[in-house]
C-alpha positions as CSV (number, residue, x, y, z in Angstrom):
1,M,77.3,173.7,56.2
2,K,76.6,170.6,57.3
3,K,80.0,169.2,58.4
4,V,80.6,172.6,59.7
5,F,76.8,172.1,61.9
6,S,78.1,169.6,63.1
7,F,81.8,170.4,64.1
8,F,80.3,173.2,66.3
9,Y,77.7,171.3,67.3
10,S,80.6,168.6,68.7
11,Q,82.2,171.9,70.7
12,I,79.0,172.6,72.1
13,R,78.4,169.4,73.6
14,R,82.0,168.8,75.2
15,L,81.3,172.2,76.9
16,P,79.7,170.6,80.1
17,R,83.0,168.3,80.1
18,L,85.1,171.3,79.4
19,F,83.8,173.2,82.3
20,A,84.2,170.1,85.3
21,N,87.7,170.9,85.1
22,V,88.5,172.5,88.0
23,H,91.6,173.9,86.1
24,I,89.4,175.6,83.2
25,W,87.7,177.7,86.3
26,I,91.2,178.6,87.6
27,L,92.0,179.9,84.2
28,I,88.8,181.7,84.2
29,L,89.9,183.2,88.0
30,L,93.0,184.8,86.8
31,F,91.8,186.1,84.1
32,T,89.5,188.0,84.9
33,G,91.7,189.0,87.9
34,G,93.9,190.3,85.0
35,F,90.7,192.3,83.0
36,F,89.5,193.9,85.7
37,L,93.3,195.2,86.5
38,H,93.8,197.0,83.2
39,Y,90.6,198.0,83.2
40,P,89.5,199.0,86.9
41,Q,87.4,201.9,85.9
42,L,84.6,198.8,84.4
43,L,84.1,198.1,88.1
44,P,80.7,199.3,89.4
45,F,81.5,200.5,93.0
46,I,84.9,202.0,91.7
47,G,84.9,205.5,91.0
48,Q,87.0,207.9,89.5
49,I,90.6,206.6,89.5
50,E,93.5,208.7,90.8
51,P,95.8,208.8,88.7
52,D,99.0,207.9,91.9
53,S,96.1,205.3,92.8
54,F,97.5,201.9,93.2
55,L,94.4,200.6,90.1
56,Y,95.9,203.3,87.9
57,L,99.3,201.6,88.3
58,T,97.8,198.5,87.6
59,R,97.9,199.3,84.2
60,H,101.3,199.8,83.5
61,S,104.1,197.0,83.7
62,V,102.9,195.4,87.2
63,G,99.5,195.0,85.9
64,R,101.3,193.6,82.0
65,L,102.9,191.0,84.1
66,I,100.7,189.9,86.0
67,M,99.0,188.1,82.9
68,L,101.7,186.0,82.6
69,L,99.8,184.0,85.3
70,P,97.3,182.3,83.2
71,V,99.8,182.3,80.3
72,T,102.1,180.1,82.5
73,Y,99.6,177.2,84.4
74,T,97.9,176.7,80.5
75,A,101.4,176.4,78.8
76,L,102.0,174.0,82.5
77,V,98.4,172.4,83.0
78,F,97.3,172.2,78.9
79,G,101.0,171.9,77.2
80,L,102.3,174.4,74.5
81,R,99.2,175.2,72.4
82,P,96.8,176.1,75.1
83,G,99.8,178.0,76.2
84,L,100.2,179.9,72.6
85,L,96.6,180.7,72.8
86,S,96.5,182.0,76.1
87,L,99.4,184.1,75.4
88,V,97.5,185.8,72.4
89,L,94.5,186.2,75.2
90,A,96.5,188.1,77.5
91,I,98.1,190.5,74.7
92,A,94.7,190.8,73.4
93,I,93.6,192.4,76.8
94,I,97.2,194.5,77.4
95,I,96.9,196.3,74.2
96,P,93.3,198.1,74.7
97,N,94.5,199.0,78.2
98,I,97.1,200.8,76.2
99,F,94.7,203.4,74.2
100,V,91.8,203.7,76.6
101,T,94.1,206.7,78.9
102,D,97.5,206.6,78.4
103,T,99.1,207.8,75.5
104,V,101.4,205.0,73.1
105,T,105.2,204.9,74.9
106,P,108.4,202.6,73.2
107,D,108.7,202.1,76.3
108,D,105.1,200.6,76.6
109,I,106.4,198.8,73.5
110,I,109.3,197.2,74.9
111,E,107.2,195.8,78.0
112,I,104.4,194.3,75.7
113,I,107.6,193.0,73.3
114,G,109.3,191.7,76.9
115,I,105.8,190.1,77.9
116,I,105.7,187.8,74.4
117,I,108.6,186.9,74.9
118,I,108.6,185.8,78.3
119,G,105.6,184.4,77.7
120,L,106.8,182.0,74.7
121,V,109.7,181.5,76.5
122,V,108.2,180.1,79.1
123,N,105.4,178.2,77.4
124,L,109.1,176.8,75.6
125,W,111.1,175.6,79.1
126,L,107.5,173.9,80.0
127,E,107.4,172.0,76.7
128,S,110.3,171.2,76.4
129,Y,110.0,170.4,80.4
130,E,107.4,168.1,79.3
131,T,108.9,166.4,76.7
132,D,112.2,165.6,78.7
133,K,110.0,164.6,81.8
134,K,108.1,162.3,78.9
135,H,111.6,160.7,77.9
136,R,112.5,160.2,81.1
137,Q,109.5,158.2,82.0
138,Q,110.2,156.2,78.6
139,A,113.6,155.7,79.3
140,Y,112.5,154.7,83.6
141,L,109.4,152.0,81.7
142,K,112.3,150.7,79.0
143,M,114.3,150.1,82.6
144,E,111.8,148.7,83.9
145,T,110.5,146.3,80.9
146,A,114.7,145.0,81.0
147,Q,115.2,144.2,84.1
148,R,111.5,142.3,84.4
149,E,113.5,140.7,81.1
150,L,116.8,139.8,82.8
151,Q,114.4,138.6,85.7
152,R,112.4,136.4,83.6
153,M,115.8,135.1,81.9
154,Q,117.2,134.7,85.7
155,Q,114.5,132.8,86.2
156,N,114.8,130.9,83.2
157,L,118.8,130.2,83.2
158,R,117.7,128.6,86.9
159,F,115.6,126.7,85.8
160,Y,117.2,125.6,82.7
161,L,120.1,125.0,85.1
162,K,118.0,122.7,87.8
163,Q,116.6,120.4,85.1
164,I,120.6,120.2,83.9
165,T,121.4,119.0,87.2
166,I,118.4,116.9,87.3
167,A,119.9,115.6,83.7
168,Q,123.1,114.8,84.7
169,E,122.2,113.5,88.7
170,D,119.9,111.2,86.4
171,E,122.2,109.8,84.6
172,R,125.7,109.0,87.2
173,R,122.3,107.5,89.1
174,R,121.3,105.3,86.0
175,I,125.4,104.6,85.7
176,A,126.4,104.1,89.0
177,Q,123.3,101.2,89.4
178,E,124.7,100.1,86.3
179,L,128.3,99.7,87.5
180,H,126.2,98.0,91.0
181,D,124.1,95.4,89.0
182,D,126.4,94.4,86.2
183,T,130.3,95.4,86.2
184,A,130.7,94.5,90.5
185,Q,128.7,91.5,89.9
186,D,130.5,90.4,87.3
187,L,134.1,90.9,89.0
188,I,132.5,89.5,91.6
189,V,131.6,86.3,89.8
190,I,135.4,86.1,88.3
191,S,136.8,86.3,91.5
192,R,134.9,83.5,92.9
193,A,135.2,81.5,90.2
194,I,139.2,81.9,90.6
195,D,138.3,80.6,93.8
196,R,136.6,77.4,93.0
197,F,139.3,77.0,89.9
198,V,142.0,77.0,92.8
199,T,140.1,74.8,95.5
200,Q,139.5,72.5,92.3
201,N,142.8,72.3,91.6
202,P,145.2,71.3,94.5
203,N,148.1,70.1,92.1
204,L,148.5,73.6,91.3
205,G,152.6,74.9,90.9
206,E,153.5,77.6,92.9
207,D,153.8,79.5,90.0
208,N,150.5,79.0,89.0
209,L,148.8,80.2,92.0
210,A,151.2,82.8,92.6
211,E,149.7,84.4,89.5
212,L,146.0,83.1,90.0
213,E,146.5,85.0,93.4
214,E,147.5,88.7,92.2
215,L,144.8,88.3,89.4
216,Q,142.0,87.2,91.9
217,N,143.9,90.5,93.9
218,H,143.8,92.1,91.1
219,V,139.8,91.6,90.4
220,N,139.1,92.8,94.5
221,R,140.5,96.1,93.8
222,T,139.5,96.6,90.7
223,L,135.9,95.4,92.5
224,S,136.6,98.2,95.0
225,E,137.3,101.1,92.7
226,V,133.9,100.0,91.0
227,R,132.6,100.2,94.2
228,R,133.8,103.2,95.4
229,F,133.4,105.2,92.1
230,A,129.9,104.1,92.3
231,Q,129.3,105.6,95.1
232,D,130.5,109.0,94.3
233,L,128.5,108.8,91.5
234,R,125.4,109.2,93.4
235,P,125.7,108.4,97.2
236,S,122.6,106.6,98.1
237,V,123.0,107.8,101.5
238,L,122.4,111.9,100.2
239,D,119.0,111.1,99.2
240,D,118.0,108.6,102.1
241,L,119.8,110.4,105.0
242,G,121.1,113.7,103.1
243,L,124.4,115.9,102.6
244,I,125.8,115.5,107.0
245,P,125.6,112.2,106.9
246,A,126.4,111.5,103.4
247,L,129.3,114.2,103.6
248,E,130.3,111.9,107.3
249,W,130.2,108.4,104.8
250,L,132.3,110.8,102.3
251,I,135.4,112.4,103.9
252,P,136.6,109.1,105.8
253,D,136.3,107.0,102.6
254,L,138.4,109.9,101.1
255,S,140.6,110.4,103.6
256,K,141.3,107.1,103.4
257,H,142.2,107.0,99.4
258,F,144.6,110.5,99.3
259,G,146.0,108.9,102.7
260,I,145.2,113.0,104.3
261,N,143.5,113.7,108.1
262,I,140.1,115.4,107.4
263,D,137.6,116.6,109.9
264,I,134.8,117.5,109.7
265,D,133.4,120.4,112.3
266,V,129.2,120.6,111.8
267,N,128.1,124.3,113.8
268,G,123.9,124.9,114.3
269,E,120.9,122.6,113.9
270,I,121.5,119.6,111.9
271,R,118.6,120.0,109.3
272,R,117.4,118.5,105.7
273,F,117.8,121.5,102.9
274,A,116.1,121.6,99.4
275,P,117.5,117.7,97.5
276,E,119.0,120.7,94.8
277,T,119.9,121.7,97.1
278,E,122.0,119.4,99.2
279,L,123.4,117.6,96.1
280,V,125.1,121.0,95.2
281,L,126.8,121.9,98.9
282,F,127.6,118.0,98.2
283,R,129.0,118.0,95.1
284,I,131.0,121.2,96.4
285,V,132.5,119.7,99.2
286,Q,133.4,116.4,97.1
287,E,135.2,118.3,94.4
288,S,137.3,120.8,96.8
289,L,138.5,117.5,99.1
290,R,139.0,115.9,95.7
291,N,141.2,118.5,94.8
292,V,143.1,119.2,98.1
293,G,144.6,115.7,98.2
294,K,145.8,116.0,94.4
295,H,147.3,119.3,94.3
296,A,147.8,120.6,97.7
297,Q,150.0,118.5,99.2
298,A,148.6,119.0,102.1
299,T,148.3,116.0,105.5
300,K,145.4,117.7,107.3
301,A,141.8,118.9,105.6
């Protein structure tokens, strides 16, 4: 008993919020209008209803079909269960109207069954529409989530690619520095040692002198290659002066190395880009010109 009292008390407490809903008042107006269309004789200001009058006819097909308005509105606003409850209420208003003044005919029964079927179809169709709408919304939310995840993955990929590029360039810079500071210096020491040896031994034979001269030339060529390789690994001009001066330094070197005529044409205002951007553009040009020199058999680039 206490639980029943508590249930009804909770429902009564909900009434102020329920009647604060504008849809509830619209339904009350629709049901009230439909009720008095079926029972116009209950209106105090209406006298005897003529059999061929509009108010009399509203108790038949037109009046009954009008009761589908609150049923449809309820299903559209509140969903399937309230819509079915509204259909039951509409039928409860229609059926007594048959027995007030009319004789029940098979057409009346068919009309009521038709209204029930139409009401059920409307409720089920609106429910399926809402379900489909929810599914579309869920699919849209999933698509948005997937797009955000894809953007996050792309951002992570760009970040890791940037970190990999930075790590590669740091390693290139370290190797270039070691080649310049260690290997190149050792080759210079060897070349100067050969010079001192030749100077300090004027009585060397021609064969020995020729061999030492060939050795020194080989050391000098190796020194030039090491210096060029160190510059290719990480040209300091790229960090100091930017992309265009680095390309202007690169092109004569590759032109001389591959024996082809390479021209550079700069359009627009020269300005600095982000270090990563300048580095990538420099590597693109460098690798492209190397491919031209190695594989294209070209005479001009």
